[in-house]
C-alpha positions as CSV (number, residue, x, y, z in Angstrom):
1,M,53.2,92.2,149.2
2,I,56.5,93.4,150.6
3,N,57.6,94.4,147.1
4,D,54.6,96.6,146.5
5,P,55.9,100.2,146.0
6,I,53.4,101.6,148.6
7,V,54.6,99.1,151.2
8,V,58.3,99.6,150.4
9,E,57.9,103.4,150.7
10,A,56.0,103.2,154.0
11,L,58.5,100.8,155.5
12,T,61.6,102.8,154.4
13,S,60.2,106.0,155.7
14,T,59.3,104.5,159.1
15,P,61.8,104.7,162.0
16,E,63.6,101.4,162.6
17,E,61.9,100.9,166.0
18,C,58.5,100.6,164.3
19,R,59.3,98.8,161.0
20,A,58.5,95.3,162.3
21,D,55.2,96.5,163.7
22,L,54.3,98.3,160.5
23,Q,55.1,95.2,158.5
24,H,52.9,93.1,160.8
25,L,50.1,95.6,160.2
26,Y,50.4,95.3,156.5
27,V,50.1,91.5,156.7
28,T,47.1,92.0,159.0
29,W,45.5,94.4,156.5
30,L,45.9,91.8,153.7
31,T,44.0,89.3,155.9
32,I,41.3,91.9,156.8
33,N,40.9,92.8,153.1
34,D,40.6,89.1,152.1
35,L,38.3,87.9,154.9
36,F,35.9,90.9,155.2
37,F,36.1,92.8,151.9
38,G,36.7,90.0,149.4
39,D,40.1,91.6,148.3
40,A,38.1,94.6,146.9
41,L,40.3,97.3,148.4
42,T,43.6,98.4,147.0
43,I,46.5,98.4,149.4
44,P,46.7,101.6,151.4
45,T,49.6,103.6,152.8
46,I,49.6,102.7,156.5
47,E,51.5,105.0,158.7
48,L,52.4,105.0,162.4
49,A,52.1,108.7,163.1
50,D,52.3,111.0,166.1
51,L,48.6,112.0,166.2
52,P,46.9,114.0,168.9
53,F,46.4,111.9,172.0
54,R,42.6,111.9,171.5
55,L,42.9,110.3,168.1
56,Y,43.8,106.6,167.8
57,G,43.7,106.6,164.0
58,D,42.2,108.0,160.9
59,Y,41.5,107.3,157.2
60,D,41.7,109.5,154.2
61,R,41.7,109.1,150.5
62,I,44.7,110.0,148.3
63,G,43.6,110.8,144.8
64,D,41.3,108.6,142.8
65,H,42.7,105.2,143.8
66,S,44.9,105.3,146.9
67,S,44.0,105.4,150.6
68,H,45.9,106.5,153.7
69,I,45.4,104.9,157.2
70,R,47.2,106.4,160.1
71,I,47.5,104.8,163.5
72,N,48.8,106.7,166.6
73,R,52.4,105.6,167.0
74,R,52.3,106.3,170.7
75,L,49.7,103.5,171.2
76,V,52.1,101.0,169.6
77,V,55.4,102.1,171.3
78,G,53.7,102.5,174.7
79,T,54.0,106.3,175.3
80,H,50.2,107.0,175.0
81,P,48.5,107.5,178.3
82,D,45.8,104.9,177.4
83,V,48.2,102.0,177.2
84,I,50.7,100.4,179.5
85,P,54.3,100.9,178.6
86,G,57.0,98.2,178.6
87,R,58.1,95.3,176.5
88,R,55.9,92.7,178.1
89,H,52.8,94.7,177.0
90,A,53.9,95.1,173.4
91,A,51.7,92.3,172.1
92,G,48.6,93.8,173.6
93,R,49.4,97.2,172.1
94,L,49.9,95.7,168.7
95,R,46.5,93.9,169.1
96,L,45.0,97.3,169.7
97,A,46.7,98.7,166.6
98,E,45.2,95.8,164.6
99,D,41.8,96.7,165.7
100,I,42.3,100.4,164.9
101,L,43.4,99.2,161.4
102,L,40.2,97.1,161.1
103,H,38.1,100.2,162.1
104,E,39.9,102.4,159.6
105,T,39.6,99.8,156.8
106,V,35.8,99.8,157.3
107,H,36.0,103.6,156.6
108,A,38.1,102.8,153.5
109,W,35.5,100.3,152.3
110,Q,32.7,102.9,152.9
111,D,34.6,105.5,150.8
112,R,36.2,103.4,148.1
113,I,33.7,100.6,147.5
114,I,30.2,102.0,148.3
115,G,31.1,105.7,148.0
116,V,29.3,106.8,151.2
117,R,31.4,108.4,153.9
118,E,28.5,109.4,156.2
119,P,29.8,112.9,157.0
120,S,26.8,114.0,159.1
121,W,27.6,111.0,161.3
122,H,31.4,111.7,161.3
123,G,31.7,108.5,159.4
124,H,30.0,106.4,162.0
125,G,26.4,106.1,160.8
126,P,24.1,103.2,159.9
127,I,26.4,101.9,157.1
128,F,29.5,101.8,159.3
129,R,27.4,100.3,162.2
130,D,26.0,97.6,160.0
131,R,29.3,96.6,158.4
132,S,31.0,96.6,161.8
133,N,28.2,94.4,163.2
134,A,28.6,92.0,160.3
135,I,32.3,91.7,160.8
136,G,31.8,91.6,164.6
137,E,29.4,88.6,164.2
138,V,32.2,86.7,162.5
139,L,34.7,87.7,165.2
140,G,32.2,86.9,168.0
141,L,31.9,90.6,169.1
142,A,29.0,92.2,170.8
143,P,26.9,94.4,168.4
144,V,27.2,98.1,168.4
145,R,24.9,101.0,167.6
146,S,25.3,104.4,165.9
147,N,25.3,107.3,168.3
148,R,21.7,108.3,167.3
149,D,20.2,104.8,167.8
150,R,17.9,104.8,170.8
151,G,15.2,102.5,172.2
152,R,16.1,98.8,172.2
153,Y,19.7,99.5,171.0
154,A,20.5,102.2,173.6
155,S,22.4,99.8,175.8
156,R,24.8,98.8,173.0
157,P,28.3,100.5,172.8
158,I,28.6,103.2,170.1
159,C,30.2,102.1,166.8
160,S,32.7,105.1,166.7
161,G,34.8,103.0,169.2
162,W,34.3,99.7,167.4
163,P,35.8,97.1,167.6
164,M,37.6,98.2,170.8
165,V,34.3,98.8,172.7
166,A,33.0,95.4,171.7
167,R,36.0,93.4,172.9
168,P,35.9,91.4,176.2
169,P,37.7,92.8,179.3
170,G,41.4,92.1,179.2
171,F,41.5,91.5,175.5
172,Y,44.4,94.0,174.9
173,A,46.2,93.5,178.2
174,A,48.2,96.6,177.5
175,A,45.2,99.0,177.6
176,P,43.4,99.1,181.0
177,Q,39.7,98.4,180.7
178,T,39.1,101.7,182.4
179,A,40.7,103.5,179.4
180,R,38.3,105.6,177.5
181,F,38.5,104.3,173.9
182,R,38.1,107.4,171.9
183,S,36.4,107.6,168.6
184,V,38.8,106.5,165.9
């Protein structure tokens, strides 16, 4: 994996302070792809980027075969207002980045494998919800709903913040439970 040209390029273009975290996220992505997508996805470019504060991460396609996943670098290094800075909270911030990667990988699966991005739902419609809930069941997470689900599902968290909104209190340690997990 480390010799893959996409990974080599991503690691060499990443500032030294973030390289170990990015390498960890690539290993995490391989596990996600294996466990939840049957190795169906091709390895994406993963970038720790200075995104707007409201945005934790995003996914986009590159050409016919490649994908690009960005995670807000400030969340990982501890300068984002929704996380606690300091070295002792680094593991919790990385756990948050892993969950953002999982979320964005579901978007990659929607786009690359089934070919449905759900644009009228901003990518978080019934297909995203159902795949998130299937993965969440394996991980022991509470089920989520799409933002238009009402009735018996109204009390569930909205899937645009999944899996963060389905995690138990204190899971990240570096992100206060009162933090508003924004749509990723």
